[in-house]
A tleap script that builds the chain and sets N, CA, C and O, in Angstrom:
source leaprc.protein.ff14SB
mol = sequence {
  NMET MET THR ALA ASN ILE GLU THR ALA ALA
  SER ARG LEU ASN ARG VAL GLU ARG LEU ILE
  ILE VAL ARG LYS LEU VAL ALA LEU ASP ILE
  VAL LEU HIE GLY PRO ARG PHE ILE SER ILE
  GLU PHE GLY VAL GLY THR PRO VAL ILE LEU
  ALA VAL GLY LEU TRP LEU MET SER GLY SER
  LEU ALA TYR THR LEU GLY VAL TYR LEU PHE
  LEU ALA GLY LEU ASN TYR ILE PRO LEU LEU
  ILE TYR THR ALA LEU ILE VAL ARG GLY GLY
  SER ALA ARG SER GLU THR GLU TYR GLY LEU
  ALA HIE ASP PRO HIE TYR VAL ARG LYS TYR
  SER VAL GLN GLN LEU LEU LEU PHE ILE PRO
  LEU ALA VAL LEU ILE LEU ALA VAL VAL GLN
  GLU LEU ARG GLN THR GLN ASN PRO SER GLN
  ILE PRO ILE ARG PRO THR CGLU
}
set mol.1.N position { 114.400 75.393 78.460 }
set mol.1.CA position { 113.669 74.594 79.597 }
set mol.1.C position { 113.063 75.785 80.576 }
set mol.1.O position { 111.911 75.769 81.010 }
set mol.2.N position { 113.986 76.767 80.836 }
set mol.2.CA position { 113.455 77.713 81.948 }
set mol.2.C position { 112.441 78.488 81.389 }
set mol.2.O position { 111.547 78.906 82.125 }
set mol.3.N position { 112.445 78.761 80.118 }
set mol.3.CA position { 111.349 79.438 79.461 }
set mol.3.C position { 110.062 78.676 79.619 }
set mol.3.O position { 109.066 79.337 79.910 }
set mol.4.N position { 109.959 77.507 79.482 }
set mol.4.CA position { 108.902 76.537 79.356 }
set mol.4.C position { 108.345 76.590 80.776 }
set mol.4.O position { 107.132 76.704 80.951 }
set mol.5.N position { 109.294 76.501 81.904 }
set mol.5.CA position { 108.766 76.587 83.190 }
set mol.5.C position { 108.226 77.936 83.450 }
set mol.5.O position { 107.276 77.886 84.231 }
set mol.6.N position { 108.512 79.074 83.067 }
set mol.6.CA position { 107.981 80.272 83.250 }
set mol.6.C position { 106.618 80.474 82.520 }
set mol.6.O position { 105.674 81.090 83.014 }
set mol.7.N position { 106.619 79.897 81.307 }
set mol.7.CA position { 105.324 79.937 80.608 }
set mol.7.C position { 104.207 79.221 81.240 }
set mol.7.O position { 103.054 79.645 81.319 }
set mol.8.N position { 104.705 77.956 81.739 }
set mol.8.CA position { 103.797 77.068 82.435 }
set mol.8.C position { 103.143 77.645 83.782 }
set mol.8.O position { 101.960 77.501 84.090 }
set mol.9.N position { 104.133 78.337 84.547 }
set mol.9.CA position { 103.748 79.044 85.736 }
set mol.9.C position { 102.966 80.104 85.402 }
set mol.9.O position { 101.961 80.242 86.100 }
set mol.10.N position { 103.167 80.997 84.413 }
set mol.10.CA position { 102.360 82.137 84.192 }
set mol.10.C position { 100.844 81.743 83.691 }
set mol.10.O position { 99.833 82.348 84.049 }
set mol.11.N position { 100.872 80.595 82.777 }
set mol.11.CA position { 99.485 80.196 82.503 }
set mol.11.C position { 98.742 79.654 83.740 }
set mol.11.O position { 97.572 79.991 83.924 }
set mol.12.N position { 99.298 78.929 84.492 }
set mol.12.CA position { 98.778 78.410 85.666 }
set mol.12.C position { 98.296 79.531 86.495 }
set mol.12.O position { 97.132 79.509 86.895 }
set mol.13.N position { 99.128 80.566 86.807 }
set mol.13.CA position { 98.903 81.779 87.559 }
set mol.13.C position { 97.394 82.437 86.933 }
set mol.13.O position { 96.479 82.824 87.660 }
set mol.14.N position { 97.374 82.460 85.492 }
set mol.14.CA position { 96.303 83.084 84.967 }
set mol.14.C position { 95.075 82.297 85.197 }
set mol.14.O position { 94.061 82.962 85.411 }
set mol.15.N position { 94.968 81.018 85.196 }
set mol.15.CA position { 93.892 80.129 85.341 }
set mol.15.C position { 93.512 80.268 86.851 }
set mol.15.O position { 92.324 80.473 87.100 }
set mol.16.N position { 94.269 80.190 87.730 }
set mol.16.CA position { 94.022 80.317 89.024 }
set mol.16.C position { 93.371 81.535 89.449 }
set mol.16.O position { 92.448 81.501 90.264 }
set mol.17.N position { 93.814 82.642 88.927 }
set mol.17.CA position { 93.417 83.999 89.468 }
set mol.17.C position { 92.249 84.491 88.596 }
set mol.17.O position { 91.894 85.660 88.748 }
set mol.18.N position { 91.688 83.805 87.800 }
set mol.18.CA position { 90.568 84.313 87.223 }
set mol.18.C position { 89.467 84.692 88.306 }
set mol.18.O position { 88.852 85.751 88.181 }
set mol.19.N position { 89.257 83.972 89.195 }
set mol.19.CA position { 88.532 84.119 90.427 }
set mol.19.C position { 89.309 84.786 91.485 }
set mol.19.O position { 90.522 84.592 91.563 }
set mol.20.N position { 88.706 85.536 92.278 }
set mol.20.CA position { 89.388 86.365 93.401 }
set mol.20.C position { 90.151 85.309 94.237 }
set mol.20.O position { 89.728 84.166 94.412 }
set mol.21.N position { 91.255 85.765 94.713 }
set mol.21.CA position { 92.014 84.968 95.803 }
set mol.21.C position { 91.857 85.897 96.974 }
set mol.21.O position { 92.287 87.050 96.965 }
set mol.22.N position { 91.189 85.316 98.033 }
set mol.22.CA position { 90.676 86.169 99.052 }
set mol.22.C position { 91.755 86.823 99.729 }
set mol.22.O position { 91.740 88.032 99.958 }
set mol.23.N position { 92.852 85.927 100.115 }
set mol.23.CA position { 94.073 86.643 100.735 }
set mol.23.C position { 94.768 87.741 99.982 }
set mol.23.O position { 95.252 88.709 100.569 }
set mol.24.N position { 94.821 87.565 98.496 }
set mol.24.CA position { 95.324 88.631 97.679 }
set mol.24.C position { 94.569 89.883 97.852 }
set mol.24.O position { 95.136 90.975 97.877 }
set mol.25.N position { 93.159 89.721 97.984 }
set mol.25.CA position { 92.391 90.815 98.119 }
set mol.25.C position { 92.592 91.649 99.384 }
set mol.25.O position { 92.495 92.876 99.387 }
set mol.26.N position { 92.856 90.968 100.373 }
set mol.26.CA position { 93.184 91.628 101.722 }
set mol.26.C position { 94.601 92.222 101.550 }
set mol.26.O position { 94.822 93.324 102.054 }
set mol.27.N position { 95.440 91.665 100.970 }
set mol.27.CA position { 96.823 92.220 100.750 }
set mol.27.C position { 96.797 93.343 99.931 }
set mol.27.O position { 97.476 94.318 100.251 }
set mol.28.N position { 96.090 93.359 98.881 }
set mol.28.CA position { 96.073 94.560 98.015 }
set mol.28.C position { 95.328 95.774 98.562 }
set mol.28.O position { 95.689 96.901 98.225 }
set mol.29.N position { 94.168 95.563 99.500 }
set mol.29.CA position { 93.605 96.388 100.379 }
set mol.29.C position { 94.624 97.046 101.287 }
set mol.29.O position { 94.630 98.275 101.357 }
set mol.30.N position { 95.525 96.291 102.020 }
set mol.30.CA position { 96.491 96.686 102.794 }
set mol.30.C position { 97.570 97.720 102.018 }
set mol.30.O position { 97.995 98.761 102.517 }
set mol.31.N position { 97.883 97.255 100.822 }
set mol.31.CA position { 98.917 98.001 100.171 }
set mol.31.C position { 98.314 99.349 99.580 }
set mol.31.O position { 98.989 100.379 99.583 }
set mol.32.N position { 97.067 99.310 99.092 }
set mol.32.CA position { 96.387 100.457 98.737 }
set mol.32.C position { 95.879 101.482 99.773 }
set mol.32.O position { 95.922 102.687 99.528 }
set mol.33.N position { 95.400 100.996 100.926 }
set mol.33.CA position { 94.822 101.796 101.940 }
set mol.33.C position { 95.642 101.754 103.378 }
set mol.33.O position { 95.373 102.536 104.290 }
set mol.34.N position { 96.588 100.832 103.459 }
set mol.34.CA position { 97.371 100.968 104.614 }
set mol.34.C position { 96.964 99.837 105.635 }
set mol.34.O position { 95.794 99.455 105.611 }
set mol.35.N position { 97.751 99.337 106.432 }
set mol.35.CA position { 97.543 98.251 107.471 }
set mol.35.C position { 96.689 98.815 108.533 }
set mol.35.O position { 95.845 98.096 109.067 }
set mol.36.N position { 96.848 100.088 108.892 }
set mol.36.CA position { 96.128 100.544 110.105 }
set mol.36.C position { 94.641 100.645 109.726 }
set mol.36.O position { 93.769 100.173 110.455 }
set mol.37.N position { 94.378 101.266 108.581 }
set mol.37.CA position { 92.965 101.446 108.193 }
set mol.37.C position { 92.187 100.086 107.868 }
set mol.37.O position { 91.045 99.861 108.269 }
set mol.38.N position { 92.891 99.275 107.151 }
set mol.38.CA position { 92.283 97.970 106.905 }
set mol.38.C position { 91.953 97.195 108.257 }
set mol.38.O position { 90.866 96.648 108.442 }
set mol.39.N position { 92.903 97.199 109.105 }
set mol.39.CA position { 92.879 96.490 110.485 }
set mol.39.C position { 91.592 97.013 111.125 }
set mol.39.O position { 90.786 96.222 111.614 }
set mol.40.N position { 91.384 98.357 111.127 }
set mol.40.CA position { 90.308 98.934 111.885 }
set mol.40.C position { 88.994 98.758 111.154 }
set mol.40.O position { 87.921 98.733 111.756 }
set mol.41.N position { 89.118 98.622 109.688 }
set mol.41.CA position { 87.814 98.389 108.934 }
set mol.41.C position { 87.427 97.077 109.149 }
set mol.41.O position { 86.222 96.894 109.323 }
set mol.42.N position { 88.151 96.147 109.176 }
set mol.42.CA position { 87.720 94.686 109.346 }
set mol.42.C position { 87.479 94.265 110.900 }
set mol.42.O position { 86.601 93.505 111.310 }
set mol.43.N position { 88.419 94.905 111.626 }
set mol.43.CA position { 88.435 94.677 113.013 }
set mol.43.C position { 87.160 95.198 113.875 }
set mol.43.O position { 86.730 94.590 114.856 }
set mol.44.N position { 86.686 96.253 113.435 }
set mol.44.CA position { 85.458 96.930 113.901 }
set mol.44.C position { 84.276 96.441 113.065 }
set mol.44.O position { 83.301 95.959 113.642 }
set mol.45.N position { 84.315 96.537 111.784 }
set mol.45.CA position { 83.415 96.228 110.864 }
set mol.45.C position { 82.747 94.820 111.083 }
set mol.45.O position { 81.540 94.678 111.282 }
set mol.46.N position { 83.589 93.874 111.029 }
set mol.46.CA position { 83.216 92.404 111.152 }
set mol.46.C position { 82.237 92.319 112.401 }
set mol.46.O position { 81.092 91.906 112.217 }
set mol.47.N position { 82.637 92.678 113.593 }
set mol.47.CA position { 81.645 92.308 114.657 }
set mol.47.C position { 80.381 93.072 114.611 }
set mol.47.O position { 79.331 92.578 115.021 }
set mol.48.N position { 80.460 94.318 114.101 }
set mol.48.CA position { 79.347 95.295 114.008 }
set mol.48.C position { 78.198 94.856 113.180 }
set mol.48.O position { 77.013 94.952 113.499 }
set mol.49.N position { 78.795 94.245 111.816 }
set mol.49.CA position { 77.752 93.868 111.020 }
set mol.49.C position { 77.074 92.539 111.438 }
set mol.49.O position { 75.897 92.264 111.208 }
set mol.50.N position { 77.912 91.799 112.041 }
set mol.50.CA position { 77.284 90.573 112.593 }
set mol.50.C position { 76.396 90.797 113.813 }
set mol.50.O position { 75.483 89.998 114.020 }
set mol.51.N position { 76.579 91.735 114.562 }
set mol.51.CA position { 75.832 92.178 115.766 }
set mol.51.C position { 74.411 92.695 115.371 }
set mol.51.O position { 73.342 92.423 115.918 }
set mol.52.N position { 74.655 93.531 114.257 }
set mol.52.CA position { 73.493 94.378 113.663 }
set mol.52.C position { 72.394 93.116 113.087 }
set mol.52.O position { 71.181 93.146 113.294 }
set mol.53.N position { 73.084 92.071 112.359 }
set mol.53.CA position { 72.414 91.116 111.636 }
set mol.53.C position { 71.600 90.381 112.755 }
set mol.53.O position { 70.396 90.202 112.571 }
set mol.54.N position { 72.210 89.941 113.926 }
set mol.54.CA position { 71.644 89.292 114.989 }
set mol.54.C position { 70.606 89.955 115.659 }
set mol.54.O position { 69.623 89.338 116.068 }
set mol.55.N position { 70.771 91.352 115.824 }
set mol.55.CA position { 69.829 92.165 116.427 }
set mol.55.C position { 68.613 92.310 115.532 }
set mol.55.O position { 67.504 92.284 116.065 }
set mol.56.N position { 68.717 92.453 114.272 }
set mol.56.CA position { 67.564 92.525 113.434 }
set mol.56.C position { 66.862 91.238 113.371 }
set mol.56.O position { 65.631 91.227 113.381 }
set mol.57.N position { 67.623 90.019 113.300 }
set mol.57.CA position { 66.954 88.789 113.500 }
set mol.57.C position { 66.042 88.585 114.651 }
set mol.57.O position { 65.011 87.920 114.555 }
set mol.58.N position { 66.423 89.150 115.711 }
set mol.58.CA position { 65.639 89.144 116.958 }
set mol.58.C position { 64.214 89.529 116.881 }
set mol.58.O position { 63.296 88.960 117.471 }
set mol.59.N position { 64.110 90.644 116.024 }
set mol.59.CA position { 62.796 91.135 115.863 }
set mol.59.C position { 62.110 90.599 114.542 }
set mol.59.O position { 62.782 90.148 113.615 }
set mol.60.N position { 60.683 90.678 114.512 }
set mol.60.CA position { 60.076 90.129 113.470 }
set mol.60.C position { 59.962 90.850 112.196 }
set mol.60.O position { 59.744 90.336 111.099 }
set mol.61.N position { 60.143 92.178 112.471 }
set mol.61.CA position { 59.890 93.114 111.344 }
set mol.61.C position { 61.092 93.087 110.143 }
set mol.61.O position { 60.806 93.182 108.949 }
set mol.62.N position { 62.257 92.964 110.565 }
set mol.62.CA position { 63.340 93.028 109.708 }
set mol.62.C position { 64.108 91.740 109.646 }
set mol.62.O position { 65.281 91.707 109.275 }
set mol.63.N position { 63.431 90.682 110.016 }
set mol.63.CA position { 64.166 89.347 110.221 }
set mol.63.C position { 65.005 88.938 108.946 }
set mol.63.O position { 66.162 88.520 109.003 }
set mol.64.N position { 64.366 89.091 107.937 }
set mol.64.CA position { 65.136 88.880 106.490 }
set mol.64.C position { 66.360 89.536 106.353 }
set mol.64.O position { 67.433 88.987 106.100 }
set mol.65.N position { 66.146 90.864 106.547 }
set mol.65.CA position { 67.380 91.662 106.435 }
set mol.65.C position { 68.363 91.277 107.450 }
set mol.65.O position { 69.539 91.230 107.089 }
set mol.66.N position { 68.060 90.988 108.690 }
set mol.66.CA position { 69.029 90.535 109.643 }
set mol.66.C position { 69.669 89.269 109.234 }
set mol.66.O position { 70.883 89.164 109.415 }
set mol.67.N position { 69.019 88.310 108.715 }
set mol.67.CA position { 69.625 87.013 108.046 }
set mol.67.C position { 70.641 87.476 107.154 }
set mol.67.O position { 71.834 87.234 107.338 }
set mol.68.N position { 70.179 88.158 106.160 }
set mol.68.CA position { 71.196 88.756 105.046 }
set mol.68.C position { 72.328 89.433 105.578 }
set mol.68.O position { 73.393 89.148 105.030 }
set mol.69.N position { 72.366 90.225 106.470 }
set mol.69.CA position { 73.426 90.904 107.063 }
set mol.69.C position { 74.243 90.057 107.824 }
set mol.69.O position { 75.459 90.234 107.751 }
set mol.70.N position { 73.672 88.915 108.744 }
set mol.70.CA position { 74.540 88.236 109.472 }
set mol.70.C position { 75.288 87.250 108.327 }
set mol.70.O position { 76.508 87.092 108.385 }
set mol.71.N position { 74.525 86.635 107.342 }
set mol.71.CA position { 75.282 85.719 106.486 }
set mol.71.C position { 76.388 86.306 105.510 }
set mol.71.O position { 77.333 85.694 105.013 }
set mol.72.N position { 75.997 87.813 105.337 }
set mol.72.CA position { 76.920 88.494 104.483 }
set mol.72.C position { 78.113 88.893 105.270 }
set mol.72.O position { 79.231 88.848 104.757 }
set mol.73.N position { 77.884 89.370 106.770 }
set mol.73.CA position { 78.967 89.463 107.592 }
set mol.73.C position { 79.817 88.402 107.921 }
set mol.73.O position { 80.941 88.640 108.365 }
set mol.74.N position { 79.383 87.171 107.743 }
set mol.74.CA position { 80.464 86.021 107.854 }
set mol.74.C position { 81.520 86.142 106.806 }
set mol.74.O position { 82.666 85.776 107.067 }
set mol.75.N position { 81.186 86.666 105.554 }
set mol.75.CA position { 82.044 86.847 104.630 }
set mol.75.C position { 83.554 87.588 105.203 }
set mol.75.O position { 84.665 87.313 104.750 }
set mol.76.N position { 83.309 88.451 106.159 }
set mol.76.CA position { 84.285 89.358 106.646 }
set mol.76.C position { 85.138 88.561 107.543 }
set mol.76.O position { 86.282 88.987 107.704 }
set mol.77.N position { 84.764 87.390 108.210 }
set mol.77.CA position { 85.686 86.747 109.008 }
set mol.77.C position { 86.985 86.377 108.368 }
set mol.77.O position { 88.050 86.705 108.891 }
set mol.78.N position { 86.922 85.653 107.168 }
set mol.78.CA position { 88.304 85.417 106.545 }
set mol.78.C position { 89.219 86.585 106.293 }
set mol.78.O position { 90.442 86.499 106.398 }
set mol.79.N position { 88.488 87.830 105.910 }
set mol.79.CA position { 89.203 89.117 105.629 }
set mol.79.C position { 89.851 89.543 107.008 }
set mol.79.O position { 90.982 90.028 107.033 }
set mol.80.N position { 89.188 89.369 108.024 }
set mol.80.CA position { 89.748 89.721 109.293 }
set mol.80.C position { 90.925 88.837 109.707 }
set mol.80.O position { 91.910 89.323 110.262 }
set mol.81.N position { 90.826 87.679 109.461 }
set mol.81.CA position { 91.960 86.703 109.775 }
set mol.81.C position { 93.125 86.850 108.870 }
set mol.81.O position { 94.259 86.862 109.349 }
set mol.82.N position { 92.920 86.966 107.557 }
set mol.82.CA position { 93.994 87.326 106.732 }
set mol.82.C position { 94.699 88.677 106.998 }
set mol.82.O position { 95.909 88.832 106.832 }
set mol.83.N position { 93.838 89.661 107.431 }
set mol.83.CA position { 94.513 91.027 107.772 }
set mol.83.C position { 95.441 90.771 108.841 }
set mol.83.O position { 96.619 91.101 108.707 }
set mol.84.N position { 95.021 90.211 109.901 }
set mol.84.CA position { 95.947 89.884 111.092 }
set mol.84.C position { 97.258 89.110 110.702 }
set mol.84.O position { 98.327 89.333 111.270 }
set mol.85.N position { 97.111 88.206 109.715 }
set mol.85.CA position { 98.263 87.263 109.379 }
set mol.85.C position { 99.184 88.197 108.494 }
set mol.85.O position { 100.406 88.209 108.642 }
set mol.86.N position { 98.567 88.926 107.625 }
set mol.86.CA position { 99.438 89.679 106.648 }
set mol.86.C position { 100.064 90.847 107.295 }
set mol.86.O position { 101.261 91.043 107.084 }
set mol.87.N position { 99.347 91.711 108.120 }
set mol.87.CA position { 99.803 92.734 108.882 }
set mol.87.C position { 101.053 92.235 109.845 }
set mol.87.O position { 102.154 92.787 109.851 }
set mol.88.N position { 100.738 91.234 110.558 }
set mol.88.CA position { 101.695 90.653 111.416 }
set mol.88.C position { 103.006 90.173 110.607 }
set mol.88.O position { 104.135 90.413 111.034 }
set mol.89.N position { 102.812 89.603 109.626 }
set mol.89.CA position { 103.990 88.981 108.758 }
set mol.89.C position { 104.639 90.070 107.744 }
set mol.89.O position { 105.718 89.923 107.171 }
set mol.90.N position { 103.843 91.104 107.640 }
set mol.90.CA position { 104.396 92.285 106.858 }
set mol.90.C position { 104.680 91.954 105.362 }
set mol.90.O position { 105.622 92.370 104.689 }
set mol.91.N position { 103.635 91.089 104.966 }
set mol.91.CA position { 103.802 90.502 103.553 }
set mol.91.C position { 102.917 91.102 102.534 }
set mol.91.O position { 102.905 90.551 101.433 }
set mol.92.N position { 102.201 92.102 102.714 }
set mol.92.CA position { 101.246 92.597 101.899 }
set mol.92.C position { 101.939 93.026 100.527 }
set mol.92.O position { 101.486 92.621 99.456 }
set mol.93.N position { 102.969 93.798 100.593 }
set mol.93.CA position { 103.530 94.178 99.326 }
set mol.93.C position { 104.142 92.978 98.491 }
set mol.93.O position { 103.935 92.905 97.280 }
set mol.94.N position { 104.830 92.130 99.104 }
set mol.94.CA position { 105.278 91.046 98.381 }
set mol.94.C position { 104.180 90.049 97.842 }
set mol.94.O position { 104.434 89.250 96.941 }
set mol.95.N position { 103.122 90.129 98.361 }
set mol.95.CA position { 101.942 89.216 98.000 }
set mol.95.C position { 101.261 89.830 96.688 }
set mol.95.O position { 100.581 89.172 95.900 }
set mol.96.N position { 101.535 91.128 96.582 }
set mol.96.CA position { 100.655 91.793 95.380 }
set mol.96.C position { 101.751 92.223 94.376 }
set mol.96.O position { 101.412 92.462 93.217 }
set mol.97.N position { 103.013 92.334 94.742 }
set mol.97.CA position { 103.926 93.089 93.703 }
set mol.97.C position { 103.836 92.391 92.322 }
set mol.97.O position { 103.747 93.124 91.337 }
set mol.98.N position { 103.850 91.079 92.155 }
set mol.98.CA position { 103.964 90.480 90.903 }
set mol.98.C position { 102.615 90.950 90.101 }
set mol.98.O position { 102.678 91.459 88.982 }
set mol.99.N position { 101.474 90.737 90.751 }
set mol.99.CA position { 100.276 91.177 90.051 }
set mol.99.C position { 100.154 92.800 89.498 }
set mol.99.O position { 99.748 93.204 88.409 }
set mol.100.N position { 100.626 93.509 90.591 }
set mol.100.CA position { 100.725 94.840 90.234 }
set mol.100.C position { 101.663 95.370 89.126 }
set mol.100.O position { 101.407 96.276 88.334 }
set mol.101.N position { 102.851 94.602 89.220 }
set mol.101.CA position { 103.961 94.801 88.086 }
set mol.101.C position { 103.537 94.207 86.735 }
set mol.101.O position { 103.924 94.750 85.700 }
set mol.102.N position { 102.703 93.034 86.697 }
set mol.102.CA position { 102.565 92.439 85.410 }
set mol.102.C position { 101.232 92.475 84.855 }
set mol.102.O position { 101.075 92.169 83.673 }
set mol.103.N position { 100.153 92.849 85.652 }
set mol.103.CA position { 98.891 92.952 85.215 }
set mol.103.C position { 98.255 94.316 85.258 }
set mol.103.O position { 97.836 94.726 86.340 }
set mol.104.N position { 98.142 95.084 84.128 }
set mol.104.CA position { 97.508 96.481 84.161 }
set mol.104.C position { 96.089 96.470 84.841 }
set mol.104.O position { 95.594 97.476 85.350 }
set mol.105.N position { 95.546 95.366 84.804 }
set mol.105.CA position { 93.887 95.451 85.298 }
set mol.105.C position { 93.769 94.826 86.703 }
set mol.105.O position { 92.669 94.536 87.174 }
set mol.106.N position { 94.822 94.643 87.301 }
set mol.106.CA position { 95.086 93.860 88.641 }
set mol.106.C position { 94.175 94.605 89.702 }
set mol.106.O position { 93.309 93.962 90.294 }
set mol.107.N position { 94.356 95.912 89.939 }
set mol.107.CA position { 93.543 96.621 90.847 }
set mol.107.C position { 92.046 96.577 90.413 }
set mol.107.O position { 91.250 96.198 91.272 }
set mol.108.N position { 91.613 96.886 89.300 }
set mol.108.CA position { 90.278 96.857 88.824 }
set mol.108.C position { 89.716 95.560 88.908 }
set mol.108.O position { 88.552 95.456 89.296 }
set mol.109.N position { 90.405 94.503 88.586 }
set mol.109.CA position { 89.848 93.154 88.743 }
set mol.109.C position { 89.455 92.903 90.073 }
set mol.109.O position { 88.313 92.514 90.318 }
set mol.110.N position { 90.341 93.100 91.002 }
set mol.110.CA position { 90.006 92.998 92.382 }
set mol.110.C position { 88.903 93.865 92.961 }
set mol.110.O position { 88.094 93.432 93.782 }
set mol.111.N position { 88.906 95.059 92.516 }
set mol.111.CA position { 87.864 95.863 92.966 }
set mol.111.C position { 86.605 95.401 92.459 }
set mol.111.O position { 85.671 95.346 93.259 }
set mol.112.N position { 86.430 95.080 91.340 }
set mol.112.CA position { 84.970 94.571 90.918 }
set mol.112.C position { 84.707 93.317 91.570 }
set mol.112.O position { 83.574 93.157 92.025 }
set mol.113.N position { 85.632 92.323 91.705 }
set mol.113.CA position { 85.452 90.951 92.304 }
set mol.113.C position { 85.072 91.223 93.966 }
set mol.113.O position { 84.632 90.273 94.615 }
set mol.114.N position { 85.224 92.281 94.481 }
set mol.114.CA position { 84.938 92.709 95.879 }
set mol.114.C position { 83.403 92.577 96.012 }
set mol.114.O position { 82.940 92.386 97.136 }
set mol.115.N position { 82.619 92.660 94.988 }
set mol.115.CA position { 81.276 92.656 94.968 }
set mol.115.C position { 80.722 91.330 95.430 }
set mol.115.O position { 79.517 91.241 95.662 }
set mol.116.N position { 81.596 90.205 95.590 }
set mol.116.CA position { 81.334 88.867 96.098 }
set mol.116.C position { 81.040 89.157 97.541 }
set mol.116.O position { 80.264 88.352 98.055 }
set mol.117.N position { 81.465 90.089 98.288 }
set mol.117.CA position { 81.219 90.331 99.587 }
set mol.117.C position { 79.486 90.439 99.790 }
set mol.117.O position { 78.921 89.966 100.776 }
set mol.118.N position { 78.912 91.009 98.893 }
set mol.118.CA position { 77.394 91.024 99.058 }
set mol.118.C position { 76.691 89.807 98.949 }
set mol.118.O position { 75.503 89.746 99.264 }
set mol.119.N position { 77.309 88.846 98.536 }
set mol.119.CA position { 76.577 87.412 98.310 }
set mol.119.C position { 76.996 86.749 99.730 }
set mol.119.O position { 78.151 86.495 100.072 }
set mol.120.N position { 75.920 86.542 100.418 }
set mol.120.CA position { 76.041 85.833 101.604 }
set mol.120.C position { 76.912 84.518 101.492 }
set mol.120.O position { 76.752 83.750 100.544 }
set mol.121.N position { 77.822 84.288 102.472 }
set mol.121.CA position { 78.740 83.149 102.462 }
set mol.121.C position { 79.758 82.981 101.429 }
set mol.121.O position { 80.699 82.208 101.612 }
set mol.122.N position { 79.619 83.707 100.272 }
set mol.122.CA position { 80.395 83.526 99.073 }
set mol.122.C position { 82.035 83.603 99.415 }
set mol.122.O position { 82.808 82.698 99.103 }
set mol.123.N position { 82.364 84.600 99.977 }
set mol.123.CA position { 83.864 84.713 100.310 }
set mol.123.C position { 84.260 83.852 101.319 }
set mol.123.O position { 85.395 83.376 101.319 }
set mol.124.N position { 83.306 83.557 102.328 }
set mol.124.CA position { 83.736 82.716 103.383 }
set mol.124.C position { 84.070 81.247 102.776 }
set mol.124.O position { 85.081 80.610 103.072 }
set mol.125.N position { 83.129 80.841 101.943 }
set mol.125.CA position { 83.268 79.627 101.280 }
set mol.125.C position { 84.497 79.538 100.405 }
set mol.125.O position { 85.272 78.587 100.504 }
set mol.126.N position { 84.663 80.458 99.611 }
set mol.126.CA position { 85.691 80.595 98.623 }
set mol.126.C position { 87.161 80.528 99.524 }
set mol.126.O position { 88.120 79.879 99.107 }
set mol.127.N position { 87.190 81.203 100.663 }
set mol.127.CA position { 88.458 81.250 101.431 }
set mol.127.C position { 88.688 79.836 101.961 }
set mol.127.O position { 89.845 79.417 101.907 }
set mol.128.N position { 87.754 79.061 102.458 }
set mol.128.CA position { 87.847 77.871 102.980 }
set mol.128.C position { 88.309 76.949 101.822 }
set mol.128.O position { 89.275 76.194 101.930 }
set mol.129.N position { 87.560 77.064 100.724 }
set mol.129.CA position { 88.015 76.067 99.711 }
set mol.129.C position { 89.498 76.331 99.220 }
set mol.129.O position { 90.269 75.440 98.864 }
set mol.130.N position { 89.789 77.701 99.254 }
set mol.130.CA position { 91.289 77.959 98.739 }
set mol.130.C position { 92.277 77.387 99.889 }
set mol.130.O position { 93.304 76.765 99.615 }
set mol.131.N position { 91.937 77.609 100.928 }
set mol.131.CA position { 92.943 77.069 102.052 }
set mol.131.C position { 92.958 75.572 102.022 }
set mol.131.O position { 94.033 74.993 102.183 }
set mol.132.N position { 91.938 74.952 101.842 }
set mol.132.CA position { 91.912 73.570 101.899 }
set mol.132.C position { 92.809 72.969 100.545 }
set mol.132.O position { 93.627 72.052 100.624 }
set mol.133.N position { 92.504 73.599 99.489 }
set mol.133.CA position { 93.446 73.242 98.338 }
set mol.133.C position { 94.870 73.573 98.584 }
set mol.133.O position { 95.731 72.760 98.246 }
set mol.134.N position { 95.158 74.578 99.084 }
set mol.134.CA position { 96.535 74.928 99.312 }
set mol.134.C position { 97.198 73.874 100.488 }
set mol.134.O position { 98.301 73.348 100.341 }
set mol.135.N position { 96.492 73.705 101.450 }
set mol.135.CA position { 97.173 72.632 102.513 }
set mol.135.C position { 97.057 71.302 101.963 }
set mol.135.O position { 97.914 70.509 102.352 }
set mol.136.N position { 96.110 70.834 101.067 }
set mol.136.CA position { 95.967 69.557 100.678 }
set mol.136.C position { 96.955 69.275 99.483 }
set mol.136.O position { 97.440 68.149 99.366 }
set mol.137.N position { 97.225 70.170 98.695 }
set mol.137.CA position { 98.014 70.118 97.375 }
set mol.137.C position { 98.933 71.380 97.282 }
set mol.137.O position { 98.596 72.303 96.540 }
set mol.138.N position { 99.908 71.434 97.902 }
set mol.138.CA position { 100.804 72.651 97.772 }
set mol.138.C position { 101.197 72.883 96.390 }
set mol.138.O position { 101.425 74.053 96.081 }
set mol.139.N position { 101.315 71.983 95.511 }
set mol.139.CA position { 101.676 72.053 94.127 }
set mol.139.C position { 100.608 73.029 93.426 }
set mol.139.O position { 101.001 73.654 92.441 }
set mol.140.N position { 99.432 73.183 93.815 }
set mol.140.CA position { 98.452 73.945 93.141 }
set mol.140.C position { 98.595 75.537 93.526 }
set mol.140.O position { 97.861 76.359 92.978 }
set mol.141.N position { 99.488 75.894 94.407 }
set mol.141.CA position { 99.936 77.241 94.799 }
set mol.141.C position { 100.701 77.839 93.418 }
set mol.141.O position { 101.758 77.357 93.011 }
set mol.142.N position { 100.121 78.777 92.868 }
set mol.142.CA position { 100.647 79.396 91.647 }
set mol.142.C position { 102.262 79.962 91.978 }
set mol.142.O position { 102.506 80.705 92.928 }
set mol.143.N position { 103.155 79.532 91.147 }
set mol.143.CA position { 104.437 79.821 91.216 }
set mol.143.C position { 104.842 81.201 90.613 }
set mol.143.O position { 104.517 81.478 89.458 }
set mol.144.N position { 105.429 81.920 91.259 }
set mol.144.CA position { 105.861 83.296 90.443 }
set mol.144.C position { 107.186 83.042 89.717 }
set mol.144.O position { 108.191 82.567 90.247 }
set mol.145.N position { 107.068 83.397 88.506 }
set mol.145.CA position { 108.269 83.223 87.591 }
set mol.145.C position { 109.213 84.207 88.140 }
set mol.145.O position { 108.766 85.292 88.514 }
set mol.146.N position { 110.523 83.941 88.233 }
set mol.146.CA position { 111.458 85.071 88.631 }
set mol.146.C position { 112.091 85.585 87.331 }
set mol.146.O position { 112.251 84.916 86.310 }
set mol.147.N position { 112.414 86.812 87.507 }
set mol.147.CA position { 112.965 87.502 86.335 }
set mol.147.C position { 114.366 87.848 86.574 }
set mol.147.O position { 115.013 88.436 85.707 }
savepdb mol mol.pdb
quit
């Protein structure tokens, strides 16, 4: 019975994690690069990219680039929020240790899927949908099998 539960949880985890989980992306960045670096990166980068986008939108020559930068910059808002939550809670290692220990392609998968940041609003929408699913149906949260 216990083996069936572990297999069910593992298969559910694989289905859920085919697409990037935004919170895990941030946790992995914190584990790989350190909390201070990531806090500075998102804490400074988010308002800068949004400000540059707004500034370019105010002129007529680079309006399209400004709109793109502003909308792409909105992707960084959930990253900044998750950074604050994860650093404050000190949970980066615990949120990534299962994937790092059991999936040899874990880091590469998340590194490639970071390209979603270049698609305006993609990560923002994904983060909101993931949070809504988590709060509406807590059973959808992948359960880590214990060893």
